N, C-alpha and C positions, 0 to 999 in steps of 0.2 A: 485797720481791717474792719469791714462791715460783715455782719451776719444777717442773713435773711431767713426768717422763720414764718411759716404760715399756719395759722390756727385752722383746723378743718371746718368746712361749711356746716357739718353736723352740730357743732357747738352753738351755732346761731339758731338752730331749730329747737334746741333743748331749753327747758326752764333754766333760770339763772342758777338754781341749786344744782341741777343735774350737770349743767355745763361746768360749774365750778368743781364738782366731783370728778368729772372727766379730765379737765385740764390740770387740776391741782392734786391729783391722787398722790399720796406720799410715796416716794421711792427713796429708800434708805433715810427716811425722815425729812426729805426735802420735796416740796411739791414739784410734780413732773415738769411742767412748762418752765417754772422758775429754775429748776435744775438745768434744763437745756440751755436757757439763756445765760445763766451764771457760768456754765462750762465754756460756752463760747467766749465770754468775757475773760475767763482765766486763760484761754488759748490766744488772747490778743485782740479780740473784737472790741473796738472802742465805740461802736454804734450797732444797735440792733434795729433792723427794719422788720416790724411785726405786722404781718398781713392778716387781717381779721375779716370774718364774714360781716356783712352790713348789719345783720340782725343780732350780733353778739351784744350782750348786755353792757351798757356803759359802766355799770357798777363793777363788773368783773374787770374791765379794762382799767378803770381808775385805781382799783385796789392793787392790781398787778403792776401797773407802772409806778405807783407810789412805792411799792416794795422794792422794785428795781432801782428807783432813785435813791433809796436808802443805802443800796449797795454801790452807788456811784456809776450805774450803767445808764447810758443814754439810749432811750427808746423812741423810735418814731413809729407811730401806729397808723396804718392805712386801712381803711375799710373798703373792701372790694367784693363785689357781687360775683359769686360762682367762680372763685379763683381756681384756675387749672394751670399748673406750672408747665404742662406739655404744650400749651397754646402760645405760640410766639406773640400773638397780639397782646397778651397780658404783659409780657416783658417790655413791649414797646410802650405800653401805658405806664409801667413802673420805672422806665428808663430815667426820668428826671430825679428819682430818689435813690438810684443805685450808684455805687462806686464802680470804677473801671473793672475791678475784680472783687468778688465777694464770696463768702462761704454760705452755701445753702445747707440748712439743717432742718430735717423733719422735726415737727414740734414735739414729738414723743421719743426722740432719739436719745438714749442714755449712753453716754460715752465718756471718755476722759479727754483732757485738753491735748495730750500728745497725739491722739488720733486725729483731731481736727488740724493740728499744726502740721501734720505730715501728709495732708491731702494733696495730690498732684493737681495742677491747673488743667482744667478740662473746658473746652468750648461748650457753651450753653446747649447747643443742639445735641450733644452727646451725653448729657447728664441723665442718670437714672434717678428720677425725682423721689424715689422711695428711700434713698440713701444720702448721707452727707456728701457734699462736693464743693471744691474750690473752683469757681467758675468765672467766666468772662463772657460778655456779649460783644466784645470788640470787633471780631472779624466778620460779623454779620453785616452785609452791605445795606440792608433795608433800615438800619438804625442810624 
């Protein structure tokens, strides 16, 4: 199973220190973005597609992916300008990197693995992008 997580565009506009504070704010002792990714991995995600703003510091990405590698999590990072999950054109661009079905997780969603494992399959065009979703692009004729 693949999990897709998008870092907000705002993080690319902040200084490295402020972006790190935003993304890695401790939640129960675990940095927020790391917690989101590790929960996805515990729910069965064997790959994380991390969508990042183009302007996000390389230092943040390198430290973050190094930490995940230590936990045995495979991460693919894609830098995308002005990512908007509601725009179908973005999903067409991401198509080569996506599995047939994937879990969408907001970067700051604090949940438990059981909640992710119980998500019903929803077509991409019906997803509420502010919430986690188990989704597919398959039935879209333009892809």
